[in-house]
C-alpha positions as CSV (number, residue, x, y, z in Angstrom):
1,M,0.1,-0.2,-0.1
2,T,1.4,3.2,-0.8
3,L,0.2,6.5,1.3
4,Q,-0.5,9.5,-0.8
5,L,-0.9,13.2,0.9
6,V,-3.7,14.9,-0.3
7,T,-4.2,18.4,1.8
8,V,-8.2,19.0,0.4
9,G,-10.4,16.6,0.8
10,S,-12.8,17.9,-1.5
11,T,-10.3,16.3,-4.3
12,L,-10.7,13.1,-3.1
13,P,-13.9,11.6,-4.5
14,G,-12.6,12.7,-8.4
15,A,-9.4,10.6,-7.2
16,L,-11.3,7.4,-6.5
17,A,-13.5,7.8,-9.3
18,S,-10.8,8.0,-12.0
19,N,-9.0,5.5,-10.0
20,S,-6.0,7.4,-8.7
21,L,-6.4,6.4,-5.9
22,Q,-8.1,3.2,-4.4
23,I,-8.8,4.3,-1.0
24,G,-9.6,7.8,0.3
25,T,-10.0,9.1,3.7
26,L,-13.3,11.3,3.6
27,T,-15.2,13.8,5.9
28,P,-19.3,13.2,5.5
29,P,-20.2,16.4,4.1
30,V,-17.7,16.1,1.1
31,F,-18.7,11.9,0.9
32,L,-22.5,12.9,0.6
33,L,-22.1,15.2,-1.6
34,A,-20.0,13.4,-4.0
35,N,-23.1,10.6,-3.6
36,E,-25.4,13.2,-4.6
37,G,-23.2,14.3,-7.4
38,G,-23.3,10.7,-9.0
39,V,-19.6,9.4,-7.6
40,E,-21.1,6.3,-6.2
41,I,-18.3,5.7,-3.1
42,Q,-18.7,3.8,-0.1
43,I,-17.6,3.8,3.2
44,V,-15.9,0.6,4.3
45,A,-14.3,1.8,7.5
46,G,-14.2,4.2,10.1
47,A,-11.3,6.6,10.7
48,T,-12.3,8.8,13.7
49,L,-14.5,9.9,16.2
50,Q,-15.3,13.3,17.9
51,T,-16.1,12.7,21.5
52,K,-16.8,15.2,24.3
53,S,-14.3,12.7,26.4
54,N,-11.6,13.2,24.1
55,V,-11.9,16.7,22.2
56,T,-9.5,17.0,19.2
57,L,-10.4,19.9,17.3
58,G,-11.5,23.5,18.6
59,V,-12.0,26.8,16.8
60,A,-8.5,29.0,17.2
61,A,-8.5,32.5,17.4
62,R,-5.9,34.8,16.1
63,E,-4.0,36.4,19.3
64,G,-5.7,40.4,19.8
65,S,-8.7,39.5,18.2
66,N,-10.8,39.5,20.9
67,I,-13.0,36.8,20.3
68,K,-14.8,34.9,23.1
69,A,-18.2,33.8,22.1
70,P,-20.5,32.9,19.0
71,A,-21.3,36.3,18.9
72,D,-17.8,37.7,18.6
73,F,-17.4,35.9,15.2
74,R,-20.1,38.2,13.5
75,G,-18.3,39.9,10.4
76,K,-15.3,37.9,11.2
77,K,-13.2,35.9,8.3
78,V,-13.0,32.1,9.2
79,A,-10.7,29.6,7.5
80,V,-11.8,26.1,7.4
81,P,-10.0,22.9,6.3
82,G,-12.6,22.5,3.2
83,L,-15.8,24.8,2.4
84,N,-18.7,22.0,3.3
85,G,-16.2,20.0,4.9
86,V,-16.8,18.3,8.6
87,N,-15.0,21.2,10.9
88,H,-17.0,23.7,8.8
89,V,-20.2,22.4,9.2
90,M,-20.3,21.5,12.7
91,L,-18.5,25.3,13.2
92,M,-22.3,26.5,11.7
93,K,-24.1,24.1,13.5
94,W,-22.0,25.3,16.8
95,L,-22.9,28.8,15.9
96,K,-26.5,28.6,15.1
97,S,-27.3,26.3,18.2
98,A,-26.0,30.2,19.2
99,G,-28.3,32.4,17.7
100,V,-25.5,33.0,15.2
101,D,-26.4,33.2,12.4
102,P,-23.5,31.5,10.0
103,K,-24.2,33.7,6.8
104,Q,-23.1,36.7,9.0
105,V,-19.3,34.8,9.1
106,T,-16.9,35.2,5.7
107,F,-15.7,31.0,5.2
108,V,-12.2,31.0,3.6
109,E,-10.8,27.4,2.8
110,G,-7.2,26.5,3.9
111,A,-5.1,23.6,4.4
112,M,-5.1,22.0,7.7
113,P,-0.9,22.5,7.7
114,Q,-0.9,25.9,7.0
115,L,-4.3,27.4,9.1
116,G,-1.7,28.6,12.0
117,D,0.4,30.5,9.5
118,M,-2.8,32.2,7.9
119,L,-3.8,32.6,11.6
120,K,-0.3,34.2,11.8
121,S,-0.5,36.9,8.5
122,G,-3.6,38.0,9.8
123,S,-5.4,37.0,6.7
124,V,-8.3,35.4,8.6
125,D,-9.6,36.0,12.2
126,A,-10.5,32.5,13.2
127,V,-9.2,28.7,12.3
128,T,-10.7,25.6,12.8
129,P,-7.4,22.8,12.9
130,V,-7.9,19.2,14.4
131,E,-5.0,17.8,16.3
132,P,-2.0,18.3,16.4
133,F,-2.2,21.5,14.9
134,L,-4.5,22.4,17.1
135,T,-2.1,22.2,20.4
136,R,0.8,24.0,17.9
137,I,-1.2,27.0,17.2
138,N,-2.0,27.2,21.0
139,Q,1.8,26.6,22.3
140,T,3.3,29.1,19.5
141,K,0.7,31.9,21.0
142,V,0.1,32.2,17.5
143,G,-4.1,32.1,18.4
144,Y,-5.9,30.8,21.3
145,T,-8.5,27.9,21.7
146,V,-12.1,29.7,21.6
147,A,-14.3,26.9,22.1
148,P,-14.5,22.8,21.4
149,Y,-17.3,23.9,19.3
150,G,-18.0,20.2,18.2
151,A,-18.3,18.7,21.9
152,Q,-20.9,21.6,22.1
153,V,-23.0,20.3,19.6
154,A,-23.2,16.3,19.4
155,D,-21.4,13.8,22.6
156,S,-19.9,12.2,19.7
157,Y,-20.0,11.8,16.2
158,L,-18.1,10.6,12.9
159,E,-15.8,12.6,11.8
160,A,-13.9,10.7,9.2
161,F,-13.8,7.4,7.5
162,Y,-12.3,5.5,4.7
163,T,-14.0,5.1,1.5
164,M,-13.8,3.2,-1.9
165,T,-16.0,3.0,-4.9
166,R,-19.1,0.7,-4.7
167,A,-17.9,-0.4,-7.8
168,F,-14.3,-1.1,-6.7
169,A,-15.4,-2.1,-3.5
170,Q,-17.9,-5.0,-5.1
171,A,-15.0,-6.2,-7.4
172,N,-12.6,-6.9,-4.3
173,P,-14.2,-8.2,-0.9
174,K,-11.1,-9.7,0.3
175,V,-9.3,-6.1,-0.1
176,V,-12.5,-4.9,1.7
177,A,-11.8,-7.2,4.1
178,D,-8.2,-7.3,4.6
179,F,-8.3,-3.4,5.1
180,R,-10.5,-3.7,7.6
181,A,-8.6,-5.9,9.6
182,A,-5.6,-4.0,8.9
183,I,-7.2,-0.5,10.2
184,R,-8.4,-3.0,13.8
185,E,-5.1,-3.9,14.1
186,A,-3.5,-0.3,14.0
187,V,-6.4,1.0,16.7
188,E,-5.5,-2.2,18.8
189,Y,-1.8,-1.1,18.5
190,I,-2.6,2.5,18.8
191,A,-4.4,1.6,22.5
192,K,-1.6,-0.5,23.6
193,N,1.1,1.5,22.3
194,P,0.4,5.4,22.3
195,A,3.8,6.3,22.4
196,A,5.3,5.1,19.9
197,S,2.1,6.1,17.8
198,R,2.5,9.2,18.5
199,K,5.9,9.5,17.6
200,S,4.9,8.0,13.7
201,Q,3.9,11.6,13.9
202,V,7.4,12.7,13.4
203,T,7.4,11.0,10.1
204,Y,4.1,11.6,8.6
205,L,3.1,14.9,9.7
206,K,6.3,16.5,10.3
207,L,5.8,17.6,13.6
208,P,9.2,17.9,16.5
209,E,9.1,15.0,18.3
210,A,8.4,17.6,21.5
211,V,5.3,18.6,20.3
212,A,4.3,14.9,18.9
213,M,4.5,13.4,21.9
214,S,2.7,16.1,24.4
215,I,-0.7,16.2,22.2
216,P,-4.1,14.2,22.5
217,L,-4.3,11.1,20.1
218,P,-7.8,11.0,18.4
219,T,-10.9,8.3,19.0
220,F,-10.5,5.5,16.5
221,T,-13.0,3.4,15.5
222,V,-13.5,0.7,12.7
223,D,-17.3,0.1,12.9
224,V,-19.8,2.6,11.4
225,R,-23.3,2.4,12.7
226,P,-26.3,3.6,10.6
227,A,-26.9,6.4,13.3
228,D,-23.4,7.7,12.4
229,V,-24.1,8.0,9.2
230,Q,-27.5,9.4,9.7
231,F,-26.3,12.3,11.9
232,W,-25.0,13.3,8.5
233,V,-27.8,12.9,6.4
234,D,-29.9,14.9,8.5
235,T,-27.4,17.8,9.6
236,C,-26.3,18.1,5.8
237,R,-29.8,18.7,4.5
238,D,-30.6,21.2,7.1
239,F,-28.2,23.5,6.3
240,G,-28.8,22.7,2.4
241,I,-25.7,20.8,1.4
242,T,-26.9,18.0,0.3
243,K,-30.4,16.8,-0.9
244,G,-30.5,14.1,1.8
245,T,-31.2,11.6,-0.9
246,A,-28.0,9.1,0.0
247,G,-29.8,6.6,2.3
248,V,-27.5,5.4,4.7
249,A,-28.2,1.4,3.3
250,Q,-26.6,2.6,-0.1
251,V,-23.3,4.5,1.0
252,L,-22.5,1.4,4.1
253,A,-20.3,-1.4,2.2
254,K,-21.3,-4.7,4.0
């Protein structure tokens, strides 16, 4: 297996459809949009969950911006890893739950590793990083965490998962089964070897070792429940991102 870094997740459905990639890690909104757009991809295994007991994302504001609460985001510019991506949608859900119209906020797209630089340059007022980038922003004093917005909206939700095209999954059931087994083995290894797992971020995310060893790891998962997918079908439909026509049975691989 060859790992390929893709900084903007919205490009992955096209890469899967063209067979440039056979497996891609997607967030739910991008995944559902692709399916409604005619790219038949399916979830073959879970990747990460966001939970209240292990918060690994937040909205971080630029030092000196004086952003402290949802109301302070009105008229501000916020960078998200992908427009209509999971961080964008959940931040809108958080704002709306606090009585703030998301349309009063300007959202721009920025690659996750560059969010800290965007804050530092002053081109945006806030960003929505996950770990390890959130801790890095706080440690370098580029910005500060305003709120763990996802955990304030839902106790737990599916954040990312592994996908294949329906055609590839149906033609290669052993590949699907072997991939799930490999991910399950990896999740078990991480639980037993957290230090070694954190250190892998030095190699793959190019983090300084001291930073890699100090940040929390995500909550990893393999199995995806229909309810996990339905949460996103409903949420994306509520924000007008999708029509809600992608059924759970259609998008979950067996």
